[in-house]
Structures are given as C-alpha cells and as structure tokens.
N, C-alpha and C positions, 0 to 999 in steps of 0.2 A: 504494500500500500504506500503510494506516495502521498504526502500530506495534501497535495492539491486535488487528489481524487477521493478524499475522505467524505463520508456521509455523516452529516451532523443533524441532530434533532434540536430544534429551538423551541422551548416551552416558555411562552410569555403571554400574559393576559392583556397587556396594554398594546393595542393594535398598532399604534405608531412606532413603538419600540420594536415590536416584532417585525414589522415591515422593514425598518431600518437595518436591523441585525441580519435578517435574511438576505436583503439586497447586498449588503457588504460582503457576506460570506460567499454568495454566488459570484460576485465580481472577482473574488479571490480564487475562484475555481472549484469551490466545494459544492457538493450536492446537499441540498437543505430540505428537511421535512419540518413542517410547522405544527405546533400544538397550541391551541388557544386557552387551554386550562389544564389542570392536573389530571383530570379523568382522561382527556384525549392523549396526554403525554404517556400515561400508563398503558393505554391501549396500543399506542404506536410502538412502545417498547416490547410489548408481547408479540406484535405482528412482524417486526423487522429488526435488523441488526444495524447498529450505529457505531461509528468510530469515535464519536464525541457527543456528549449531551450538554447543552447549554440551557440552564433553566433558572427562572426567577425563583427566589425563595417564596414570595407571595404570589399565588396563582388564583386569587379570588376564592369563590366558594368551592368546597370539595377538597380533594387531595392537594397538599402543599408541595413546594419544591423539595422539602426533606423527604416526603413520600416518594417523589420521583427519584431522588438520590438512592434511597434504600432499594427501590424496585430495580433500578439499573444495576446496582452492585450485586443483587441477588441473581439477576439474569446473566450478567456478563461482568464479573469482577474486574476484568482488565480494561473495561471501557472508562475513560476519564470523564468526570462530571465537573463542569465549571458552574459555580453559582453566581447569580446576579443579585446583588443586595441593595436595599434602599438605605438612605442615610440613617444612621443610628442603629443599624442591625448588625454591627460588627461582631457582637458576642455570638449571635446566631450563626454567623458565617464561620467563626472559629469552631463552633460545635459541628458544623457541617464538615469542616476539614478533618476533625477527629473521627467523623463517621465515614470518611473515605473520599470526600470531595478533592479533586485535583487542585483547584484554585478558586478564587472568587474575585468578582469585579464589582466595586461599589458604584452606585449611580450618583451623579451623572458620569458617564464614561465617554471617551472619544474613540474614533475608529482605530487609531494607532494602538490604543490600549487593548481593544478587543483582538486586533490582529496579532499582537504579541502574545497574549494569553493563549489564544487558540493554537497558534503555531507551536508554542512551547509545549502545550499539553499533547498535541499530536506527535511532536518529535519524540517526546519521552515514551509514548506508546509504541511508536515505530521502533525505537531502540530496544525496548523490552521484547517486542515481537521478534526482532532480528536475533536478540540474545537467545530466546527460546528456540528459534529455528537452528541456531548454531549448535545448541546442545543436542537437538534432535539429529542434526546432520552428523555430528561427531559420533554419537552412539549408534545411529541406524546405518548410515551409509558406509562408515569406515570401521565400525565395530570396536571402538576404543572403550572396551568394557571397564578398564581401569579408571577411566575418567567419569564414571558414574559418581554422583555426589549431590546431596541435597542440603548439606550443612554449609555454614558461612565460609569455611576454609576452601572447599571446592568451588563454591559460587564465585569466590574471589579469583580463583585460577581461570574459570571459564570467562569471567569478565576481562581478564588480562589477555587471554587468547583472542577474544573478539576484538580488542583494541589494537593489538599488534599485528593481527593476521593481514590486514589490508595494507600495512606499511612494508617497507623493505629493511627495517631496522634489524641489527644484530641482537639476538636474544640469548641470555644465559639462563638455563634452567637448572635449578639447584634442588637437591633432595637426596634422601637416603637411597641406598641400593634397593631396587624392587618397588619403588614408590610410583613409577610410571613416567619417568622423565622423557623417554623416547616417545611415548604415546602423546605427550604434550607437544613435542616437536612435530610429530606427524599431524596432529590436529592443526597446528599453526600453518603447516604446509598445505594441507587439504582445504583449508578455509581461505587460502590466499590466492591472488591472481596467478601464482606460479603452479597451481594445483595440477595442471595438465602436463607439467614437465617433471623430470625425475626427482624423487626424494632419495638421497644417497646417504646412508648411515655409515659412520666410520668409528670403530671402537679404538680409540688411541692407545688404550692400555693393552690391547691384544696384538699390536703390531710391534715387531722387534725394532730396536733403536736404529739398526742398520737399514731397515727397509721403509721406515715411516715416511721419509721424504718422497721416495719412489711411489709409494701407495697414494700419497696425497696429490703429488704434482705430475706423476708419470716420469718416464725416462726415454732418452733417445737410444737408438741402437749403438752398442759399444760404449755406453756411458760408464759401465763397470763390468767386472768379470761376471759372465752369465747373462748380460743384457744382450741377447741375440736378436732382438727386434724392438722396435719402438713400442712403448706401452702408454696408454692413456691413463692418467691418474684420476682420483676421485673428484677433484675440483672440476676437471674438464668433463667428466661423465655427468656431473650435476648441472651442466650449463643450462641456464634458463630456469632452473629449479632451486632446490634447497639441499645444502649439505649439512648433515648433522654430525658434529664432532663430539662424540660421547667420551666421557672420562677425559676431558680436556686438561684436567689437572695432572694427568700422568704423562703429558707430552714432554719430550726432552727439551732443554733450554735452547739448543741450536735450532730445533724445528720451530719453536715458539717465535723466534725472530722472523722466520720466513712466513709463518701464518700472519704475523703482524703486518708484514709488507703487503700481503694479499689484501688484508682488510683496509689498509691505507691507500694503496695504489690501484686496487681492483685489477691486478694482473699478476702473473707468475711465469716461471720458466720451467720446462721439464729438466730433470736432472741430466746434465750433459748437453743441454741445449742453450741457445742464446737468443731465441726469438720469444718476445713477450706474448703471452696468451691472455686474452681478456677473461677475467673472472666474473662472469655474469651469473652470480649465485647469491642466494640468501643464506647467511650463516646462522645456524642455531647450535649452540654448544651446551654441554651439560657436565656436571661434576657432582660428586658427593663429598669432595674435599673442601676444607676451609682454605679457600684461595688467599684470603687476607693473611692468614698465618704462613702460607707457603711463600707469599711475597716478602713477608718480614724475615723469613729464614733465607732468602736469596735463592729459593728453588723455583720461583715463578716470576716472570717479567711483569713489573707493575704496569708498564704501558700496554701490554697485551690484555692484562686483567681489565683495565678500564675500557679498552676497545671492545671487549666481549660483553661487558656489563652495561651496554647501552640501555637495554631493558632487562630486568631480572624477574623471573617467575620462580617462586618457591613452591614446590609440590609437598604438601603436608604428609607426614608418615601416617600409616593406617591407624595407629594407636590414638591419633589426634582427631580422627573422624570415624569412630566406631559405629556411629549411626548409619554409615553406608554399608556395613557388613552384610545385612540381609539382602540388599539390592545387588551387591556384588556376587553373593552366593547364588542368587537366582539366575543372574546372567551367566555365570560360569557353568551351572548345571544345564541351562538352556543350550549353550553353545556346544557343550560336550555331547548332549543328546543328538544334536544336528550332525555333529562330526561322526558319531558312531552309528547314526541311523536308527535310533531307538527312542522310546518314550522318555520324557524328562523325569528324572527322579526328584524327590523332594527331601527337605531336611526337617527332622523332628524338632519340636520345641526345645527338648533337652540338648540336642546337638547344636542348635543355633545358639542357645545360651552359653554352651561351652566355647563356641567360636567367639562370642561376644566378650568372653572373659580373657581371651588370649592377648598377650602383649604385642604379637606380630612383629618380631625383630626383622623378619624378611619382607615385611610390608605386603602389598597386594600380590606380589609374585608368590610369596609363601602361602597366602590364602588360596590362591588358585590351585597350587600344587596339592594342598591338603584336601580341598573340595573335590578335585578331579580324582585323586587317589581313592577317596572314600566312595565316590560314585561308582568307580570301576570295581572295587573290591567288596562293596556291601552286598549281602545276600538277599536283602529285601529292597523293594522299590522306595521305601522310606528310610533314609540314612539316619541311623541312630548314633548316640554318643559313643558307643563302643566301636563304631566304624572309623572314628577320627583318629589320626595319628599326629598328635601335637607334641611339641617339645616340652621338656620338664618345666620350663620357665612359667608355663601357664597353669600348672597343676594347682597351686595354692588358690588362685582366683577361681579356677574351674570348680574346685570342691565346694566353694561357698555358693556359686551360682547354680550348680547342677541340681541342688535340692529345691530350687524355686521354680515358679512357672515362667514361661517365656515372657509374658507381659511384665512380670516383676523384674526379670533380667533386663528387659528393654528399658524399663523406667530407671533402673539404676545406671545403666549405660548413658542414657540421655542426661541424667542429673550430673553425672561425673563430667560429661562433656561440657555442659553449661557452666559448671563451677570452674573448670580450667579455662574455658574461653573468656568468661567475664573477668576472672582474676588476671589473665594476661592483658586484657584491654585496660583494666584499671591501672595496672602497673605501667603500661605504655603511656598513659595520660596522667601519670603522677597522682593518681587517686582522685582526680577531678571528675565527679560523677556526671556533671552536665556535658563535659567534653566527651567522656566515655559513651554516654547515651547517644550523642549525635553521631559518633564514629561508628557505632554498631547498629544504628537504625532503631533505637528504642526511645520511648518517652521516658523522661527522667524519673517520674513516679513509678513507672513499670519496672525500671531498672532497680530502683531502691527496694521495691517489693520483692523482686527476684533475688536480690542480694540478701534480704532478710530470710527468705525461704532457704537459701543455700548456706546461710551462716557466714557470709563474707563481709569483711570490713572494707573500708575505702582503699586500704593499701593492698587489697587482694588476698589478705590472709584470712584463714578461717578462725 
C-alpha cells in the first residue's frame, strides 16, 4: 500500500467540516468514505476495510467517536485512528490515545496540519506492515527457523535487519556460537536489492593461514607451488551479491590488512596478479569474539574493526529468549517431518518444560540437535521427557520444572525473562524509571506495577 492509495473513513457530523476534510484528502490522492454520524461510521467499519479512520470525538446523537475508536480497534487493531477534538476536550483526547488512538487534531485545524497527521499515521502503518511482511518472508520463503522470535530481543534484531537490508552498509553480526549469526546474514541478503545475486559464506576460522588469501581473492596460474590454473576467489564469486565473513575475529593480521583495503578501495588483486578487480559486494561479517579486547591485545586491527562495525547487530543467546523455545521446537519438528516424509511429531508438556529449563550453552543449534534426535529416536508419536538427551548443566533446573504443569513452567519462564529484561533496561538508564519506560515501550505506571510484581528496585536489583 502506498500512502497515496490509502482508503480513509471520515466520520464527522458537521457537514462543512466533513466536506472540507474529504475534499482535501481526495486532492491528496486518497480514497475517502464519509460517515455523517457514529451509527453510519460503525456500519461502514463492518462493511469495509480502511487504512485510516479519521473521526470527530463528538458525533451528535448515538455512538461517539470513542465508540468508533473501540469498534475499529476490535475489527482491525492495526488500523490507525486519528481523533478530531473540539477546544477544551484535550483530556478526552488523551484518554483516546490511551485507548489506542494514533493521534488527535484539535479544532480549529488547517490543511497542512491534517496533511501531516494523516501522512505520518499512514507511514507508520506502512512501516509496520513492511516489518510484518519481512518477518513472514524471512520465515516462509527462506526458512530461517532460527530467527523465529516474539520477544523484544528478536523484535529488535528483525527491526535492524529491515533497516539495513535496503542499504549497502557493512554489517557486523555478533553473538555466541549457534545463536544464528549466519541466518541473520542470509536474511539481510535475501531482503536486499542484491537478493538475486550470490550469497557466499566464508568461515575464516576453517581456512588455513597459508590459503586464506587465495580463498578470498583467488590466484593466478603459477602464483605459488601447486597453483596450476587461475582460481576465482570468494570476493569475485560474490560479485553483485553478498559475502559473509564468518568468524572474522580468527583472521590473520596480514589478511586483515588486505580485507581493509577491499573495504576502503572497493577493489582487490588475485594472489600473483597485478590487475585490480572491482569488489562489487556487500560485506557482512560475524564473530563470537570480543573484538575490542582483541584490538587492545594487538591481535586485531583497530581500523578494520571500525570499518566492519558500520552497523552492529547482536543476536541474543537462546537463554535470553526462552519464550521462543516452543515456537522453535514446533518449527524444527515440522521441518524434520517434511524432510523425512512422515507425520509431524509433537512434544509432551513435561518434555517442553524440560526444554524450557535448559540453559542452552549451544544456543539454537543445540536445541535443534536435541529436538531432531528425540524425534528420530522416540518410540511414540508424542516425544516425552525420557526421549530428550540434554547435558548435565540443565538437570538441576529440569528437576524443579519437571514436576509442574506446562503452563506453570511457561509462567515461570516468562516471569524470569521479564525480570532480566527490565533489570537490564533499568541498569542501562541508570535507574530512571521514566526513561526506562519510554525505551521499552511501557507506560511509567505499568512499569512500576510490573517492577512491584517482580520485586525489582530502581537499580534493577531484587
């Protein structure tokens, strides 16, 4: 939906204002439906779909603008509603905002003000829709099961992918082993204008020091002993697409200098060659190492570090997003069933509770291995606790959770996540509750109530 093709419902009982609003919006290219009172507005909401609702708070006899707001939010929560308010009704407008209104415009208003508010509301809706489509595209079209996530941590990652995908900026993806760094890189590539060109992964830790430059840049015939023919390197193979430099923290210092040159000059030479080759590639790098510490120890070039860290995306470990475990388990079981050509197996509540208690040092990769192993070896269609093969690190937590119901285990898991998430946010903002509430998208009073429920002080301590 482009904002200029949006369909808008205008609910206004004053004929002159309604005609003026409708005329302005049509001149701006919008399709406009009119409602002369609250009852007609409610009927039109039932009969059709709108991209924006613009309603007066006072609509004469019958249903009010607040009724229109509530009906719109019940029918299509994502549709923005902008309220028109009379002088002196600011308190009611604030209440409308708390009830889900996108914005409000006080009377008297001018055309520029209406144009700005409507455009802003539709733009926010468009971005939200594009974000949702991105998530669907990532999980459906490209099968990035590791990127499933409903919590704040993964929503942040998805938002960052959306923002950087359309650019050509260099991205540094950080996270523990098994957390899904390569899948983030693939998502960036597949959602970018380069998606039709190659995605070329390179594990810098798996290539010997002697061959790493030949692997990256290629070599000419006779460049060294055994170079019997010209070879195309990974940068050249990725031309027009994306090169993913995994474990970039393990790259030798001498190679780091050449990668830095590629990033700065956008060209390279094959080993043994002297002809510059254009590096028309997007670079995404990843590491689990503390590059700042490596720079301080002299084992990593500071200039390369800053060239790689144009945009940084941090993939959270699985233990910090345990609320995503059930969805990940379901996806793994579904994909395994498809691969094996048999019915999908399910996980018992006791088994799921056991998984929810695990610390997952191997992150999503470990979870996938455990789930697939259990699905293959289980003797029944429902995978039970006894079918799971988990490390000893999880036993203490598993013993406590295994005796509870799944709903209780889930409640504990979510409560633990909320406590850690809010404590971290409070610490980040120095205990300032107002700043913390704004940063995590909560109302101050709601945050205070949640802190009370979790037993948290302003310093994030229990």
